[in-house]
LUMKOL-484522 format. One record per residue (C-alpha): z, x, y; residue in one letter; residue number from 1. Coordinates in Angstrom, 3 decimals. Last residue first. Layout:
% LUMKOL-484522
- pz, px, py, dokol, lumdo
- Z, X, Y, A, NUM $
...
***
This chain:
% LUMKOL-484522
- pz, px, py, dokol, lumdo
- 136.285, 96.410, 109.915, G, 397 $
- 134.564, 99.737, 109.542, G, 396 $
- 132.825, 100.786, 106.328, C, 395 $
- 133.516, 103.226, 103.538, R, 394 $
- 130.724, 104.098, 101.144, I, 393 $
- 132.191, 104.699, 97.687, V, 392 $
- 130.965, 108.171, 96.807, E, 391 $
- 127.522, 108.675, 95.376, E, 390 $
- 125.964, 109.781, 98.640, T, 389 $
- 122.278, 108.984, 98.857, L, 388 $
- 119.141, 110.189, 97.093, V, 387 $
- 116.962, 107.502, 95.547, T, 386 $
- 114.098, 109.344, 93.835, M, 385 $
- 116.339, 111.486, 91.639, N, 384 $
- 114.012, 113.992, 89.969, E, 383 $
- 114.265, 114.730, 86.261, F, 382 $
- 114.137, 117.451, 83.604, G, 381 $
- 111.757, 120.302, 83.010, D, 380 $
- 108.356, 118.618, 82.852, P, 379 $
- 109.614, 115.861, 85.220, T, 378 $
- 110.994, 112.407, 84.457, V, 377 $
- 111.251, 110.397, 87.677, L, 376 $
- 114.596, 108.733, 88.307, Y, 375 $
- 115.806, 105.622, 90.161, T, 374 $
- 119.498, 105.436, 90.976, N, 373 $
- 122.157, 102.775, 90.513, E, 372 $
- 125.842, 102.496, 91.376, L, 371 $
- 129.001, 100.870, 90.151, G, 370 $
- 131.844, 98.526, 90.996, V, 369 $
- 132.615, 94.899, 90.221, A, 368 $
- 135.081, 92.296, 91.372, G, 367 $
- 138.509, 90.778, 90.688, E, 366 $
- 138.330, 87.361, 89.028, G, 365 $
- 136.348, 88.767, 86.133, P, 364 $
- 136.210, 92.575, 86.148, F, 363 $
- 132.802, 94.277, 85.969, V, 362 $
- 132.159, 97.969, 85.489, F, 361 $
- 128.731, 99.329, 86.347, K, 360 $
- 126.371, 102.059, 85.156, P, 359 $
- 122.920, 101.541, 86.688, E, 358 $
- 120.340, 104.069, 85.510, L, 357 $
- 116.778, 103.466, 86.664, T, 356 $
- 113.399, 104.438, 85.255, F, 355 $
- 110.216, 106.340, 86.027, V, 354 $
- 108.048, 108.004, 83.375, M, 353 $
- 105.789, 110.762, 84.724, G, 352 $
- 106.809, 113.415, 82.256, P, 351 $
- 107.550, 111.762, 78.911, A, 350 $
- 110.695, 110.111, 77.546, L, 349 $
- 110.641, 109.099, 73.896, A, 348 $
- 110.870, 105.324, 73.470, T, 347 $
- 112.799, 104.184, 70.382, P, 346 $
- 115.181, 101.776, 72.151, S, 345 $
- 118.115, 101.343, 69.782, E, 344 $
- 120.361, 99.834, 72.515, K, 343 $
- 118.788, 100.176, 75.923, A, 342 $
- 117.573, 102.695, 78.434, I, 341 $
- 114.324, 100.777, 78.664, F, 340 $
- 111.218, 102.912, 79.224, P, 339 $
- 108.944, 100.987, 79.861, V, 338 $
- 108.730, 98.480, 82.713, E, 337 $
- 111.143, 95.841, 83.938, D, 336 $
- 110.976, 95.872, 87.715, V, 335 $
- 107.214, 95.558, 87.880, E, 334 $
- 104.585, 97.722, 89.553, I, 333 $
- 106.799, 100.686, 88.784, G, 332 $
- 110.255, 100.495, 87.261, V, 331 $
- 111.686, 101.314, 83.847, G, 330 $
- 115.117, 100.048, 82.896, H, 329 $
- 118.686, 101.223, 82.807, G, 328 $
- 122.067, 100.722, 81.141, I, 327 $
- 120.999, 98.245, 78.513, F, 326 $
- 122.708, 95.906, 76.055, K, 325 $
- 124.215, 93.667, 78.717, T, 324 $
- 127.896, 92.698, 78.576, N, 323 $
- 128.469, 88.940, 78.787, Y, 322 $
- 131.464, 88.664, 76.487, G, 321 $
- 133.609, 90.832, 78.697, P, 320 $
- 132.178, 90.913, 82.201, P, 319 $
- 129.032, 93.025, 82.517, G, 318 $
- 127.739, 96.553, 82.045, M, 317 $
- 131.102, 98.071, 80.975, F, 316 $
- 134.090, 95.762, 81.214, N, 315 $
- 135.324, 96.169, 77.632, A, 314 $
- 135.221, 99.993, 78.001, E, 313 $
- 137.483, 100.028, 81.055, F, 312 $
- 140.146, 102.596, 80.227, P, 311 $
- 137.442, 105.284, 79.995, T, 310 $
- 136.269, 107.178, 76.909, R, 309 $
- 134.225, 104.194, 75.819, G, 308 $
- 132.192, 104.393, 79.001, A, 307 $
- 131.104, 107.895, 77.996, A, 306 $
- 130.152, 106.617, 74.524, S, 305 $
- 128.194, 103.724, 76.032, V, 304 $
- 126.326, 106.171, 78.279, G, 303 $
- 125.611, 108.533, 75.370, E, 302 $
- 124.324, 105.614, 73.265, R, 301 $
- 122.015, 104.541, 76.078, Y, 300 $
- 120.648, 108.080, 76.347, L, 299 $
- 120.116, 108.010, 72.583, E, 298 $
- 118.226, 104.721, 72.835, G, 297 $
- 115.917, 106.223, 75.446, A, 296 $
- 114.971, 109.141, 73.206, V, 295 $
- 114.749, 112.536, 74.946, A, 294 $
- 111.325, 114.079, 74.451, G, 293 $
- 110.909, 115.094, 78.090, P, 292 $
- 114.319, 115.572, 79.667, H, 291 $
- 117.285, 113.407, 80.626, I, 290 $
- 120.362, 114.268, 78.552, G, 289 $
- 122.658, 115.528, 81.304, A, 288 $
- 121.728, 112.484, 83.393, E, 287 $
- 123.456, 110.270, 80.849, I, 286 $
- 126.791, 112.034, 81.201, A, 285 $
- 126.505, 112.221, 84.993, R, 284 $
- 125.915, 108.479, 85.215, L, 283 $
- 128.919, 107.768, 82.968, V, 282 $
- 131.066, 109.919, 85.241, G, 281 $
- 129.838, 108.046, 88.322, V, 280 $
- 130.883, 104.817, 86.629, A, 279 $
- 134.280, 106.292, 85.808, C, 278 $
- 134.817, 107.179, 89.444, R, 277 $
- 134.068, 103.544, 90.277, Y, 276 $
- 136.575, 102.358, 87.708, A, 275 $
- 139.239, 104.592, 89.238, E, 274 $
- 138.669, 103.161, 92.733, E, 273 $
- 138.645, 99.656, 91.281, M, 272 $
- 141.978, 100.187, 89.541, K, 271 $
- 143.418, 101.955, 92.569, E, 270 $
- 142.934, 98.983, 94.865, D, 269 $
- 139.984, 99.340, 97.233, M, 268 $
- 140.369, 101.477, 100.336, P, 267 $
- 139.157, 100.321, 103.737, G, 266 $
- 136.145, 98.108, 104.183, I, 265 $
- 134.383, 98.805, 100.923, S, 264 $
- 130.962, 99.813, 99.692, Y, 263 $
- 129.399, 100.284, 96.227, T, 262 $
- 125.812, 101.509, 95.956, R, 261 $
- 122.704, 100.235, 94.256, A, 260 $
- 119.068, 101.273, 93.860, M, 259 $
- 115.781, 99.992, 92.492, D, 258 $
- 112.236, 101.245, 93.122, V, 257 $
- 109.065, 99.299, 93.643, L, 256 $
- 105.293, 99.665, 93.539, Y, 255 $
- 102.254, 97.788, 94.820, G, 254 $
- 101.940, 99.383, 98.225, D, 253 $
- 105.585, 98.484, 98.995, Q, 252 $
- 108.594, 97.131, 97.118, A, 251 $
- 112.098, 98.390, 97.859, W, 250 $
- 114.725, 97.002, 95.532, M, 249 $
- 118.339, 96.149, 96.306, L, 248 $
- 121.839, 96.341, 94.872, D, 247 $
- 124.470, 96.259, 97.608, V, 246 $
- 127.795, 95.927, 95.857, I, 245 $
- 130.975, 95.166, 97.844, I, 244 $
- 134.299, 96.178, 96.384, P, 243 $
- 137.445, 94.777, 98.032, E, 242 $
- 139.833, 96.283, 100.558, N, 241 $
- 138.743, 94.115, 103.498, E, 240 $
- 136.940, 90.809, 103.074, R, 239 $
- 133.365, 89.588, 102.931, I, 238 $
- 132.969, 85.814, 103.269, V, 237 $
- 131.285, 84.102, 100.340, R, 236 $
- 128.213, 82.047, 101.168, Y, 235 $
- 126.020, 83.467, 98.449, G, 234 $
- 124.301, 86.630, 97.372, Q, 233 $
- 122.754, 86.983, 93.945, G, 232 $
- 122.652, 84.561, 91.064, A, 231 $
- 122.704, 80.793, 90.601, P, 230 $
- 119.518, 80.168, 92.613, V, 229 $
- 118.738, 76.474, 91.881, Y, 228 $
- 122.451, 75.883, 91.243, P, 227 $
- 123.044, 77.067, 94.838, S, 226 $
- 123.600, 80.196, 96.964, S, 225 $
- 124.223, 82.796, 94.297, G, 224 $
- 127.371, 83.449, 92.265, K, 223 $
- 126.760, 87.159, 91.656, G, 222 $
- 124.669, 88.794, 88.950, A, 221 $
- 126.292, 92.107, 88.092, T, 220 $
- 125.309, 93.332, 84.613, P, 219 $
- 121.933, 91.586, 84.921, F, 218 $
- 120.273, 89.440, 82.240, D, 217 $
- 119.956, 86.388, 84.517, A, 216 $
- 121.655, 83.232, 83.270, Y, 215 $
- 124.702, 84.174, 85.341, S, 214 $
- 128.029, 85.949, 85.100, P, 213 $
- 130.553, 85.879, 87.984, I, 212 $
- 131.829, 89.408, 88.616, A, 211 $
- 130.318, 89.828, 92.100, A, 210 $
- 132.005, 86.575, 93.120, D, 209 $
- 135.416, 88.236, 92.657, P, 208 $
- 134.859, 90.598, 95.582, G, 207 $
- 131.344, 91.051, 96.925, S, 206 $
- 127.671, 90.556, 96.245, I, 205 $
- 124.519, 91.671, 98.095, V, 204 $
- 121.590, 91.176, 95.762, C, 203 $
- 118.146, 92.337, 94.655, G, 202 $
- 114.898, 91.488, 96.379, L, 201 $
- 114.325, 88.373, 94.234, G, 200 $
- 114.912, 89.357, 90.625, P, 199 $
- 113.920, 86.085, 88.968, D, 198 $
- 114.109, 86.329, 85.177, Q, 197 $
- 112.604, 83.216, 83.598, N, 196 $
- 110.311, 85.219, 81.281, F, 195 $
- 110.443, 88.991, 81.583, A, 194 $
- 107.606, 90.591, 83.556, R, 193 $
- 109.372, 91.019, 86.880, M, 192 $
- 107.564, 91.327, 90.197, R, 191 $
- 109.379, 92.100, 93.429, A, 190 $
- 107.677, 90.472, 96.404, I, 189 $
- 109.331, 90.971, 99.839, T, 188 $
- 106.422, 93.319, 100.788, T, 187 $
- 108.694, 95.918, 102.404, H, 186 $
- 106.727, 97.530, 105.249, G, 185 $
- 109.275, 98.764, 107.760, K, 184 $
- 109.800, 95.412, 109.551, A, 183 $
- 110.263, 93.800, 106.139, V, 182 $
- 113.121, 96.189, 105.332, A, 181 $
- 114.884, 95.622, 108.661, R, 180 $
- 114.843, 91.839, 108.116, G, 179 $
- 115.957, 92.212, 104.501, Q, 178 $
- 119.015, 94.271, 105.508, L, 177 $
- 120.146, 91.779, 108.159, A, 176 $
- 119.495, 88.827, 105.886, G, 175 $
- 121.409, 90.364, 102.992, Q, 174 $
- 124.407, 90.911, 105.281, L, 173 $
- 124.281, 87.348, 106.565, I, 172 $
- 123.915, 85.996, 103.054, L, 171 $
- 126.964, 87.971, 101.823, E, 170 $
- 129.000, 86.383, 104.626, T, 169 $
- 130.449, 88.193, 107.615, A, 168 $
- 134.181, 87.874, 108.183, G, 167 $
- 135.056, 91.496, 107.521, A, 166 $
- 132.219, 93.836, 108.456, R, 165 $
- 129.311, 95.452, 106.714, I, 164 $
- 126.363, 96.027, 108.994, D, 163 $
- 126.953, 99.672, 109.904, G, 162 $
- 127.385, 100.790, 106.299, Q, 161 $
- 124.158, 98.952, 105.426, A, 160 $
- 122.226, 101.721, 107.190, S, 159 $
- 122.678, 104.027, 104.193, S, 158 $
- 121.331, 101.335, 101.932, L, 157 $
- 118.215, 101.040, 104.091, L, 156 $
- 117.699, 104.793, 104.294, E, 155 $
- 118.000, 105.069, 100.512, A, 154 $
- 115.415, 102.290, 100.179, L, 153 $
- 113.003, 104.031, 102.506, K, 152 $
- 113.226, 107.306, 100.586, R, 151 $
- 112.859, 105.533, 97.243, G, 150 $
- 109.771, 103.678, 98.383, C, 149 $
- 108.293, 107.018, 99.516, E, 148 $
- 109.020, 108.503, 96.085, R, 147 $
- 107.454, 105.504, 94.393, L, 146 $
- 104.194, 105.945, 96.371, V, 145 $
- 104.134, 109.685, 95.651, R, 144 $
- 104.893, 109.078, 91.947, A, 143 $
- 102.000, 106.610, 91.768, E, 142 $
- 99.544, 109.190, 93.114, H, 141 $
- 100.985, 111.906, 90.808, P, 140 $
- 100.284, 109.541, 87.873, S, 139 $
- 102.972, 107.381, 86.328, K, 138 $
- 103.559, 107.172, 82.601, V, 137 $
- 104.811, 103.680, 81.702, A, 136 $
- 101.547, 101.928, 82.557, R, 135 $
- 99.866, 103.083, 79.379, I, 134 $
- 102.868, 101.985, 77.329, E, 133 $
- 102.836, 98.593, 79.022, R, 132 $
- 99.184, 98.023, 78.206, V, 131 $
- 99.652, 98.949, 74.543, L, 130 $
- 102.777, 96.822, 74.255, S, 129 $
- 100.994, 93.768, 75.645, S, 128 $
- 97.900, 94.196, 73.450, I, 127 $
- 98.426, 91.058, 71.335, D, 126 $
- 95.374, 90.183, 69.263, E, 125 $
- 92.999, 87.225, 69.319, P, 124 $
- 90.088, 86.840, 66.833, K, 123 $
- 86.834, 86.089, 68.562, S, 122 $
- 84.307, 83.543, 67.275, D, 121 $
- 85.687, 80.575, 69.241, T, 120 $
- 85.641, 82.336, 72.613, F, 119 $
- 85.621, 79.159, 74.715, V, 118 $
- 88.255, 77.048, 72.954, Q, 117 $
- 90.317, 80.173, 72.289, Q, 116 $
- 90.306, 81.028, 75.984, F, 115 $
- 91.504, 77.513, 76.775, R, 114 $
- 94.296, 77.933, 74.217, L, 113 $
- 95.438, 81.153, 75.897, F, 112 $
- 95.592, 79.460, 79.296, T, 111 $
- 97.712, 76.649, 77.862, G, 110 $
- 99.971, 79.100, 76.053, V, 109 $
- 100.736, 80.936, 79.291, P, 108 $
- 99.964, 84.681, 79.059, L, 107 $
- 103.133, 86.788, 79.556, V, 106 $
- 103.946, 88.470, 76.250, D, 105 $
- 100.505, 87.561, 74.898, L, 104 $
- 98.713, 89.965, 77.233, E, 103 $
- 95.454, 89.460, 75.344, F, 102 $
- 93.293, 91.682, 73.118, G, 101 $
- 89.984, 90.407, 71.747, V, 100 $
- 88.689, 90.998, 68.231, K, 99 $
- 85.143, 90.236, 67.091, G, 98 $
- 83.662, 90.664, 70.556, F, 97 $
- 80.011, 89.717, 70.915, A, 96 $
- 77.412, 91.392, 73.133, I, 95 $
- 73.758, 90.305, 73.212, G, 94 $
- 73.548, 90.870, 76.972, K, 93 $
- 72.964, 87.167, 77.663, D, 92 $
- 75.894, 86.439, 75.323, E, 91 $
- 78.073, 88.757, 77.420, F, 90 $
- 77.473, 86.909, 80.673, Y, 89 $
- 77.529, 83.516, 78.913, K, 88 $
- 81.077, 84.114, 77.621, K, 87 $
- 82.318, 85.113, 81.075, V, 86 $
- 80.676, 82.064, 82.665, D, 85 $
- 82.500, 79.914, 80.089, R, 84 $
- 85.788, 81.382, 81.340, P, 83 $
- 85.503, 79.678, 84.786, G, 82 $
- 83.540, 79.282, 88.024, A, 81 $
- 82.563, 82.941, 88.135, I, 80 $
- 81.759, 85.628, 90.713, R, 79 $
- 81.098, 89.095, 89.333, R, 78 $
- 82.626, 92.492, 89.982, I, 77 $
- 80.847, 95.380, 88.241, E, 76 $
- 81.259, 98.767, 89.948, A, 75 $
- 85.049, 98.809, 89.959, L, 74 $
- 86.447, 100.310, 93.205, P, 73 $
- 88.566, 97.201, 93.892, S, 72 $
- 89.686, 96.104, 97.354, E, 71 $
- 86.571, 94.960, 99.173, E, 70 $
- 84.792, 93.583, 96.116, V, 69 $
- 87.970, 91.750, 95.088, A, 68 $
- 88.291, 90.361, 98.595, R, 67 $
- 84.794, 88.963, 98.569, E, 66 $
- 85.273, 87.389, 95.121, H, 65 $
- 88.349, 85.361, 96.091, V, 64 $
- 88.640, 83.382, 93.895, R, 63 $
- 86.987, 82.893, 90.527, R, 62 $
- 86.616, 86.575, 89.850, V, 61 $
- 85.173, 88.250, 86.770, F, 60 $
- 86.073, 91.971, 86.833, Y, 59 $
- 83.756, 93.761, 84.414, V, 58 $
- 84.623, 96.948, 82.567, P, 57 $
- 81.800, 99.302, 81.530, E, 56 $
- 81.147, 100.181, 77.917, G, 55 $
- 83.032, 100.892, 74.738, I, 54 $
- 86.473, 99.380, 74.081, A, 53 $
- 85.326, 96.582, 76.365, P, 52 $
- 87.525, 95.892, 79.414, V, 51 $
- 87.271, 92.304, 80.652, V, 50 $
- 89.256, 91.632, 83.813, L, 49 $
- 89.686, 87.905, 84.322, I, 48 $
- 90.058, 86.020, 87.568, G, 47 $
- 92.208, 85.043, 90.504, Q, 46 $
- 92.384, 88.016, 92.814, Q, 45 $
- 94.930, 90.801, 92.653, I, 44 $
- 93.106, 94.024, 93.399, S, 43 $
- 93.328, 97.680, 92.371, G, 42 $
- 91.380, 96.892, 89.214, T, 41 $
- 93.462, 98.251, 86.277, F, 40 $
- 96.939, 98.319, 87.816, Y, 39 $
- 96.494, 95.334, 90.120, F, 38 $
- 95.053, 93.239, 87.335, L, 37 $
- 97.964, 94.278, 85.113, D, 36 $
- 100.518, 93.181, 87.694, A, 35 $
- 98.673, 89.916, 88.354, N, 34 $
- 98.317, 88.850, 84.706, Q, 33 $
- 94.714, 88.085, 83.696, V, 32 $
- 93.563, 90.804, 81.311, L, 31 $
- 91.002, 90.275, 78.526, F, 30 $
- 90.849, 93.469, 76.464, A, 29 $
- 87.847, 94.202, 74.319, A, 28 $
- 86.805, 95.268, 70.800, D, 27 $
- 90.423, 95.449, 69.696, P, 26 $
- 91.044, 98.136, 66.978, G, 25 $
- 93.957, 100.475, 67.529, S, 24 $
- 92.231, 103.808, 68.156, Q, 23 $
- 89.273, 102.445, 70.076, R, 22 $
- 91.713, 100.305, 72.057, M, 21 $
- 93.802, 103.352, 72.980, R, 20 $
- 90.741, 105.207, 74.280, E, 19 $
- 89.623, 102.164, 76.234, Q, 18 $
- 93.023, 101.808, 77.903, L, 17 $
- 93.100, 105.481, 78.813, R, 16 $
- 89.594, 105.284, 80.319, A, 15 $
- 90.504, 102.223, 82.343, I, 14 $
- 93.523, 104.014, 83.777, R, 13 $
- 91.475, 107.137, 84.585, E, 12 $
- 88.822, 105.125, 86.379, G, 11 $
- 91.385, 103.152, 88.402, I, 10 $
- 93.043, 106.350, 89.582, E, 9 $
- 89.682, 107.993, 90.398, E, 8 $
- 88.812, 105.021, 92.598, A, 7 $
- 91.918, 105.476, 94.751, P, 6 $
- 94.187, 102.400, 94.988, T, 5 $
- 93.874, 100.772, 98.414, L, 4 $
- 96.444, 100.925, 101.220, A, 3 $
- 96.626, 98.282, 103.948, Y, 2 $
- 98.504, 100.462, 106.485, M, 1 $
***
């Protein structure tokens, strides 16, 4: 079903943004990034959402105006040819913005300079953090959508057990899983805010190739299929008695969740079996500290401490020398939202925040093991939104 965001959701989000702007100073926010447009308008059409600190928001759409009107509950949606039409609209109303907030973490410099050429009397400010903090706390509506994504993703990863066989390639396995996912509503688009990080739909990686580092800031990247996509699944043939990681996202109705499990055809060698048990132990140690008010950086520290008590400390969250400085990340409309379970992250958890934990151990030339869940912070703790066995999933030959 082509689901629309409820009008009351959009209204509450706009109200929170305006309240924060009145506290921090910008006279208006100019939002153009697709994820933020979806969050604050319910539509992704090419244009500019202008949210004054006081007054009604206006969605200025270059293309396609008709679809924006159909999809967004905002009362004021206007057709424009370019930014100069935006300036004229407010000039005709006698409105001037002394300070304007932009998403400077993602806004291309060329686009920003064009805005400056048009709005010459407005001082630019960065409101990226403000917008991301607002988006970090999910509403009950968002939690329902994410929960359904988690249910479907757990079903997909459970079904992978029947697809894994010796002699198949990583690409064949990914293709089988992706085909089933699309048939059940997966949008195939997973948005990521970080520059030059391309998540795709996740990865299916196996044996030594799972331990190959890549440009992407992932603990387990994989070799990929070419220098153009040097991460994720490739042409490697899956073999018996080796770890296979299926790390996928489910994206539907504007939101996504992230999940991973380790599989094997027959037993892995004892080192990998032990390392996997250690990964589960790290997960339990971090989970014990999840509650409203917990500081993300402290959860990270607890995970690192737990990993340090294992024989595989040097291999935690990446091959030695390429270890990542996070153990989890927020998810929602994008795959890298607040909070980050990362080194020195100051974010205090609040009910409604949604994030992953993905403890993994990576051994160059041998393979990688680990798992990943997506969690919702609740008033008294947390809810696991990706429920599936946390044992190594054994497959037939």
